[in-house]
DOLO-386204 format. One record per residue (C-alpha): x, y, z; residue number from 1. Coordinates in steps of 0.25 Angstrom, whole numbers, m for minus. Each point is the difference from the previous one (the first is absolute). Layout:
(pt (X, Y, Z), NUM) ...
END
This chain:
(pt (10, m201, m183), 1) (pt (1, m8, 12), 2) (pt (m11, 2, 11), 3) (pt (3, 0, 15), 4) (pt (m8, m12, 5), 5) (pt (2, m8, 12), 6) (pt (4, m14, 0), 7) (pt (m5, m13, 7), 8) (pt (10, 2, 11), 9) (pt (m5, 14, 3), 10) (pt (m14, m5, m1), 11) (pt (1, m11, 10), 12) (pt (6, 10, 10), 13) (pt (m12, 9, m2), 14) (pt (m10, m10, 1), 15) (pt (5, m5, 13), 16) (pt (1, 15, 5), 17) (pt (m15, 2, m4), 18) (pt (m3, m9, 12), 19) (pt (m2, 8, 13), 20) (pt (10, m4, 10), 21) (pt (8, m9, m9), 22) (pt (15, 2, m1), 23) (pt (9, m3, m12), 24) (pt (14, m4, 4), 25) (pt (8, 2, m13), 26) (pt (12, m9, m1), 27) (pt (10, 8, m8), 28) (pt (9, 12, m1), 29) (pt (m5, 14, 6), 30) (pt (m2, 6, m14), 31) (pt (m11, m10, m3), 32) (pt (m7, 5, 12), 33) (pt (m1, 15, m2), 34) (pt (m10, 1, m11), 35) (pt (m9, m9, 6), 36) (pt (0, 5, 15), 37) (pt (m3, 14, m5), 38) (pt (m10, m3, m11), 39) (pt (m8, m10, 10), 40) (pt (m1, 12, 10), 41) (pt (m4, 10, m11), 42) (pt (m12, m8, m5), 43) (pt (m4, m8, 12), 44) (pt (4, 8, 13), 45) (pt (m3, m8, 12), 46) (pt (m1, 5, 15), 47) (pt (14, m4, 4), 48) (pt (7, 3, 13), 49) (pt (10, 13, m1), 50) (pt (12, m4, m9), 51) (pt (10, 1, 12), 52) (pt (m5, m13, 4), 53) (pt (5, m6, m13), 54) (pt (14, 3, 3), 55) (pt (4, m15, 1), 56) (pt (9, m7, m11), 57) (pt (m8, m4, m12), 58) (pt (m10, 11, 2), 59) (pt (10, 12, 1), 60) (pt (m11, 10, 4), 61) (pt (m10, m3, m11), 62) (pt (m12, m9, 4), 63) (pt (m3, m6, m14), 64) (pt (7, m12, m7), 65) (pt (11, m3, 9), 66) (pt (12, m6, m7), 67) (pt (12, m9, 3), 68) (pt (10, 9, m7), 69) (pt (8, m10, m7), 70) (pt (14, 3, m4), 71) (pt (12, m7, m7), 72) (pt (3, m9, 11), 73) (pt (m14, m5, 1), 74) (pt (m1, m3, m15), 75) (pt (13, m9, 2), 76) (pt (m2, m6, 13), 77) (pt (m16, 0, 2), 78) (pt (m8, 9, 9), 79) (pt (m9, m10, 8), 80) (pt (5, 7, 12), 81) (pt (m6, 14, m4), 82) (pt (m14, m7, m2), 83) (pt (1, m6, 14), 84) (pt (4, 14, 6), 85) (pt (m11, 8, m8), 86) (pt (m12, m9, 3), 87) (pt (m1, 2, 15), 88) (pt (1, 15, m3), 89) (pt (m11, 0, m10), 90) (pt (m8, m9, 9), 91) (pt (2, 10, 11), 92) (pt (m6, 11, m8), 93) (pt (m13, m6, 1), 94) (pt (m2, m6, m13), 95) (pt (m11, m10, m1), 96) (pt (5, m6, m13), 97) (pt (14, 0, m5), 98) (pt (4, m2, m15), 99) (pt (14, m3, m3), 100) (pt (4, 3, m15), 101) (pt (13, m2, m6), 102) (pt (6, 11, m9), 103) (pt (3, m6, m14), 104) (pt (15, m1, 4), 105) (pt (m2, m5, 13), 106) (pt (m8, m12, m5), 107) (pt (13, m5, m6), 108) (pt (6, m2, 14), 109) (pt (m10, m10, 4), 110) (pt (m1, 4, 15), 111) (pt (m9, m10, 8), 112) (pt (m10, 10, 5), 113) (pt (m9, m11, 5), 114) (pt (10, m5, 10), 115) (pt (0, 14, 6), 116) (pt (m15, 1, 0), 117) (pt (m2, m14, 7), 118) (pt (11, 3, 10), 119) (pt (m6, 13, 4), 120) (pt (m14, m7, 1), 121) (pt (m6, 10, m10), 122) (pt (m5, m10, m11), 123) (pt (m15, 3, 3), 124) (pt (2, 15, m4), 125) (pt (11, m1, m10), 126) (pt (m1, m2, m15), 127) (pt (13, m2, m8), 128) (pt (1, 4, m15), 129) (pt (13, m6, m6), 130) (pt (m4, 1, m14), 131) (pt (7, 11, m9), 132) (pt (m11, 8, m6), 133) (pt (7, 12, m6), 134) (pt (m3, m5, m14), 135) (pt (m15, m3, 2), 136) (pt (m11, 10, m3), 137) (pt (m4, 8, 12), 138) (pt (m15, m3, 0), 139) (pt (2, m15, 0), 140) (pt (9, 1, 12), 141) (pt (m9, 10, 8), 142) (pt (m11, m10, m1), 143) (pt (8, m12, 2), 144) (pt (6, 6, 13), 145) (pt (m14, 3, 5), 146) (pt (m4, m14, m2), 147) (pt (12, m5, 7), 148) (pt (m4, 8, 12), 149) (pt (m14, m5, m1), 150) (pt (5, m14, 0), 151) (pt (9, 2, 12), 152) (pt (m12, 6, 8), 153) (pt (m9, m11, m5), 154) (pt (m13, 5, 5), 155) (pt (m12, m9, 0), 156) (pt (m13, 3, m8), 157) (pt (m9, m5, 10), 158) (pt (m12, 9, m4), 159) (pt (m4, 10, m11), 160) (pt (m4, 15, 4), 161) (pt (m11, 2, m10), 162) (pt (1, 13, m8), 163) (pt (15, 1, 3), 164) (pt (11, 2, m10), 165) (pt (15, 3, m1), 166) (pt (6, 9, m9), 167) (pt (12, m6, m8), 168) (pt (10, 6, m9), 169) (pt (3, 13, 7), 170) (pt (15, 2, 4), 171) (pt (10, 9, 6), 172) (pt (5, 3, m14), 173) (pt (m13, 6, m4), 174) (pt (0, 15, m1), 175) (pt (m8, 7, 12), 176) (pt (m4, m14, 4), 177) (pt (m7, 4, 13), 178) (pt (m10, 10, m7), 179) (pt (m3, m11, m11), 180) (pt (m3, m10, 11), 181) (pt (m9, 9, 7), 182) (pt (m8, 4, m12), 183) (pt (m1, m14, m6), 184) (pt (m4, m6, 14), 185) (pt (m10, 11, 2), 186) (pt (m7, m3, m14), 187) (pt (0, m15, 4), 188) (pt (m6, 3, 13), 189) (pt (m10, 9, m5), 190) (pt (m6, m13, m7), 191) (pt (m2, m6, 13), 192) (pt (13, m8, 1), 193) (pt (10, m1, 11), 194) (pt (15, 1, m3), 195) (pt (7, m9, 9), 196) (pt (15, 2, m5), 197) (pt (8, 6, m11), 198) (pt (12, m10, 0), 199) (pt (13, 7, m6), 200) (pt (m5, 14, 2), 201) (pt (2, 1, 15), 202) (pt (m7, m11, 9), 203) (pt (3, m5, 14), 204) (pt (3, m15, 2), 205) (pt (m14, 0, 7), 206) (pt (m6, 5, m13), 207) (pt (7, m11, m8), 208) (pt (m5, m11, 9), 209) (pt (m14, 5, m1), 210) (pt (1, 2, m15), 211) (pt (m3, m15, m2), 212) (pt (m14, 2, 5), 213) (pt (m4, 9, m11), 214) (pt (m11, m4, m10), 215) (pt (7, 6, m12), 216) (pt (13, 6, m5), 217) (pt (m1, 12, m8), 218) (pt (11, 2, m10), 219) (pt (6, 14, m2), 220) (pt (13, m3, m8), 221) (pt (1, m15, m4), 222) (pt (15, 1, m1), 223) (pt (3, 4, 14), 224) (pt (m8, m11, 6), 225) (pt (5, m11, m8), 226) (pt (3, m12, 9), 227) (pt (m8, 6, 11), 228) (pt (m13, m1, m8), 229) (pt (2, m15, m3), 230) (pt (3, m2, 15), 231) (pt (m13, 5, 4), 232) (pt (m7, m7, m11), 233) (pt (5, m13, 5), 234) (pt (m7, 3, 13), 235) (pt (m13, 2, m7), 236) (pt (0, 15, m1), 237) (pt (m5, 4, m14), 238) (pt (7, 12, m8), 239) (pt (m8, 11, m6), 240) (pt (8, 6, m11), 241) (pt (m5, 11, m10), 242) (pt (1, m3, m15), 243) (pt (4, 14, m2), 244) (pt (13, m1, 8), 245) (pt (4, 8, 12), 246) (pt (m10, 12, 4), 247) (pt (9, 10, m7), 248) (pt (m9, 11, m7), 249) (pt (m15, 2, 1), 250) (pt (m4, m11, m10), 251) (pt (8, m10, 8), 252) (pt (m4, 4, 13), 253) (pt (m15, m1, m4), 254) (pt (3, m14, m6), 255) (pt (7, m4, 13), 256) (pt (m12, 4, 8), 257) (pt (m10, m7, m9), 258) (pt (9, m13, 1), 259) (pt (0, 0, 15), 260) (pt (m15, 2, 0), 261) (pt (m2, m12, m10), 262) (pt (8, m10, 8), 263) (pt (m4, 4, 14), 264) (pt (m15, 4, m3), 265) (pt (2, 14, 7), 266) (pt (m7, 12, m5), 267) (pt (10, 9, m8), 268) (pt (m9, 12, 0), 269) (pt (7, 8, 11), 270) (pt (14, m2, m6), 271) (pt (m4, 2, m15), 272) (pt (m7, 13, 5), 273) (pt (13, 5, 6), 274) (pt (7, m3, m13), 275) (pt (m11, 7, m8), 276) (pt (1, 13, 8), 277) (pt (15, 0, m2), 278) (pt (m1, m3, m15), 279) (pt (m9, 13, m1), 280) (pt (9, 8, 8), 281) (pt (11, m3, m9), 282) (pt (m8, 2, m13), 283) (pt (m5, 14, 5), 284) (pt (15, 3, 3), 285) (pt (4, m4, m13), 286) (pt (m11, 7, m7), 287) (pt (3, 13, 8), 288) (pt (14, 0, m4), 289) (pt (m4, 0, m15), 290) (pt (11, 2, m9), 291) (pt (11, m6, 9), 292) (pt (m8, m12, 2), 293) (pt (m2, m1, m15), 294) (pt (15, 0, m1), 295) (pt (1, m14, 7), 296) (pt (m7, m6, m12), 297) (pt (10, m6, m9), 298) (pt (12, 0, 9), 299) (pt (9, m11, 0), 300) (pt (4, m9, 12), 301) (pt (10, m10, 5), 302) (pt (m5, m10, 11), 303) (pt (9, m10, 7), 304) (pt (m4, m8, 12), 305) (pt (m8, m13, 4), 306) (pt (m9, m5, m11), 307) (pt (m12, 0, 10), 308) (pt (2, 15, 2), 309) (pt (5, 6, m14), 310) (pt (m11, m8, m7), 311) (pt (m12, 7, 6), 312) (pt (8, 13, 0), 313) (pt (3, m1, m15), 314) (pt (m15, m3, m3), 315) (pt (m4, 11, 8), 316) (pt (10, 10, m6), 317) (pt (m3, m4, m14), 318) (pt (m15, m2, 1), 319) (pt (m4, 11, 9), 320) (pt (11, 11, m3), 321) (pt (3, m4, m14), 322) (pt (15, m1, 3), 323) (pt (9, m8, m9), 324) (pt (10, m11, 6), 325) (pt (14, 1, m5), 326) (pt (6, m11, 9), 327) (pt (m6, m9, 9), 328) (pt (9, m9, 8), 329) (pt (m5, m11, 11), 330) (pt (10, m1, 11), 331) (pt (7, m14, 4), 332) (pt (m10, m8, 8), 333) (pt (m12, 5, m7), 334) (pt (m12, m9, 0), 335) (pt (0, m8, m13), 336) (pt (m15, 1, m2), 337) (pt (0, 15, 1), 338) (pt (12, 2, m9), 339) (pt (m7, m8, m11), 340) (pt (m12, 8, 2), 341) (pt (8, 13, m1), 342) (pt (7, m5, m13), 343) (pt (m13, m4, m6), 344) (pt (m6, 14, 2), 345) (pt (11, 7, m5), 346) (pt (1, m8, m13), 347) (pt (m15, 2, m2), 348) (pt (2, 15, 1), 349) (pt (11, 0, m10), 350) (pt (11, 2, 10), 351) (pt (7, m14, 0), 352) (pt (13, 6, m2), 353) (pt (0, 7, 13), 354) (pt (m2, m12, 9), 355) (pt (13, m4, 8), 356) (pt (7, 13, m3), 357) (pt (7, 7, 12), 358) (pt (m5, 15, 2), 359) (pt (4, 9, m12), 360) (pt (m1, 15, m2), 361) (pt (m14, 4, 0), 362) (pt (m10, 10, 6), 363) (pt (m3, m8, 13), 364) (pt (7, m11, 7), 365) (pt (m6, m9, 10), 366) (pt (10, m9, 8), 367) (pt (8, m1, 12), 368) (pt (4, 13, 6), 369) (pt (15, 0, m3), 370) (pt (m1, m2, m15), 371) (pt (m12, 9, m1), 372) (pt (8, 11, 6), 373) (pt (13, m3, m8), 374) (pt (m8, 1, m13), 375) (pt (m6, 13, 4), 376) (pt (13, 6, 4), 377) (pt (6, m5, m13), 378) (pt (m11, 7, m8), 379) (pt (m5, m14, m5), 380) (pt (m14, 3, 6), 381) (pt (m8, 12, 5), 382) (pt (m9, m8, 10), 383) (pt (6, m10, 10), 384) (pt (m10, m9, 7), 385) (pt (6, m9, 11), 386) (pt (m7, m13, 0), 387) (pt (4, m14, 4), 388) (pt (11, m2, 10), 389) (pt (3, 11, 10), 390) (pt (14, 5, m1), 391) (pt (m1, 15, m1), 392) (pt (m8, 10, 7), 393) (pt (m5, m8, 12), 394) (pt (m3, 12, 8), 395) (pt (m14, 4, m6), 396) (pt (m9, 7, 9), 397) (pt (m11, 1, m9), 398) (pt (m4, m14, m5), 399) (pt (4, m4, m14), 400) (pt (m2, m15, 0), 401) (pt (m1, m8, m13), 402) (pt (m13, m8, 3), 403) (pt (m14, 4, 3), 404) (pt (m7, 14, m2), 405) (pt (12, 7, 6), 406) (pt (9, m6, m10), 407) (pt (m9, 4, m12), 408) (pt (m1, 14, 5), 409) (pt (16, 0, 2), 410) (pt (2, m4, m14), 411) (pt (m10, 10, m6), 412) (pt (6, 11, 8), 413) (pt (14, m3, m5), 414) (pt (m5, m1, m14), 415) (pt (m8, 13, 1), 416) (pt (11, 8, 6), 417) (pt (11, m5, m10), 418) (pt (m9, 3, m12), 419) (pt (3, 14, 1), 420) (pt (15, m2, m3), 421) (pt (m3, m9, m12), 422) 
END
């Protein structure tokens, strides 16, 4: 089964869209725009002016991801003139940073965006991405785009703000990102640390400039800050990364907090007490459900996603709930170290045959939402749990992120509700 994953082209667009008051100018056909202009607004709504003010060419009534709308004539004769026409309109919209990104087909034309940028005097606020990224993994291009932005801004690390950190590895692709960010930031700050910025998860340009003053970078998902992490490290900012992977599941959340404490010297007690209380609540709920909770034990599951996320979830589901994996598939762009640790765990537990397999019929499937929903609709699973890349059901009101305590409760809730049908 082919899973619906974003490519590097989409990831680069969304990484740039994660910066408040930045604008992506997509050089390509209108069809390449639609998904990105709608998706970016759905997962990271900004306080834009009324849409009637975006009636100009290239915006066409929608404020996000304006495009040059290339046609057959442009692909034959070139479309430099459209870049030159669109840039002043994007600049007039009030964008503090403009990122020009070619669609895969437009990259073959070879239009000289740099000439248009220089002629209009926009070199200080414009980044040009000429590469074709469609065949590259999304995480690599997401982090790479953020690094390009930081290199363009080129802030100086003149001092260090003691006790300050950045959270790296959250992205606009994360399910209920804002809720995950709020909870993780709250736990970190309960330890006496100050969070300066969350690059890639909704940060202003001012936040990004200030981020180089942080004492530490705390890694949430290592894949989505690949490239950006190395940029900060080159400035002398050390990374704090949990050996348990991303904070997905109670066990990994606890390990994440303890690692932060060990590296920064901060007291983990307040955050660990929060996790302890939530563990107890979950235990009491499971115990109170009695027979239904017992039916979770022995259920089979398929998991597909980034290795840093599905590794701690696989360990948690197997170790805490006695569930058996039938297929565990790392996504393209997964962290190699996390992937090997996941493979080793499955082999030691006698599940070596499930590693690398795409989701198969089972009791519960954990993967991106479209595939999970298709499998349930086809009768290939009874429990669908959307994790990884958001692409389906982005309209949650009750928070259901994958990370943190809320993520642990979300997964347990879905399993408990679904157990009655198994």
